[in-house]
Every structure is written in C-alpha cells, then in structure tokens.
C-alpha positions in Angstrom: 4.7 -3.9 -11.8 2.0 -6.6 -10.4 -0.4 -5.6 -7.5 1.1 -8.5 -5.5 4.3 -6.8 -5.9 3.4 -3.4 -5.2 1.5 -4.6 -1.7 4.6 -6.2 -0.8 6.7 -3.2 -1.4 4.2 -0.9 0.6 4.1 -3.6 3.5 7.9 -3.1 3.5 7.9 0.3 3.4 5.1 0.4 6.0 7.2 -1.7 8.5 10.6 -0.2 8.1 8.2 3.4 8.5 6.7 2.4 11.8 10.4 1.4 13.0 11.7 4.5 12.3 8.7 6.7 13.7 9.5 4.2 17.0 13.0 5.9 16.8 11.4 9.3 16.6 9.2 9.1 19.3 12.3 7.8 21.4 14.3 10.8 20.0 11.7 13.3 21.2 12.6 13.3 24.5 16.3 14.6 23.9 15.8 16.5 20.4 12.7 17.7 19.1 13.6 19.1 15.8 15.6 16.0 15.0 12.7 14.0 15.8 10.3 16.3 13.9 12.5 15.6 10.8 12.8 11.7 11.2 9.0 11.6 11.5 9.0 14.0 8.4 11.5 11.7 6.3 9.1 8.6 7.2 6.0 10.5 5.8 8.0 10.9 2.5 9.3 7.6 2.7 5.8 6.1 2.5 3.9 8.5 0.5 6.3 8.9 -2.7 6.2 5.2 -3.8 2.6 5.2 -3.0 2.5 8.4 -5.6 4.4 7.1 -8.1 2.4 3.5 -8.0 -1.1 5.0 -7.9 -0.6 8.1 -10.2 2.2 7.2 -12.6 1.2 7.7 -16.5 
C-alpha cells in the first residue's frame, strides 16, 4: 500500500472515529458505561489499522 493511500485510509478512519466519539459524548448523559465502551471501540478502530500499517513485517 502506498503512503498516499495509507494517509487517505487513516484520514477516513479518523473522520469516522470523531463522528462516533461525538455520539459517545452525547450518550454520556444517559448511559455512562455504554459511552465508555463506544469510546474504547473508537480507539481500537484508529489504533489497529495504524499499528498494522506501520509495524507490519
């Protein structure tokens, strides 16, 4: 995968993550444990592809 394609994929994942985090912040008022789980899923969504891209063998 080229660097340009990797940056586009990471940008798309970042936009999706930001949108989902805004949902978690909204959900925090009603369901704190659910909001925390959504936030953790967002972190994994951005961290796993980044890890795979930069540390693949």
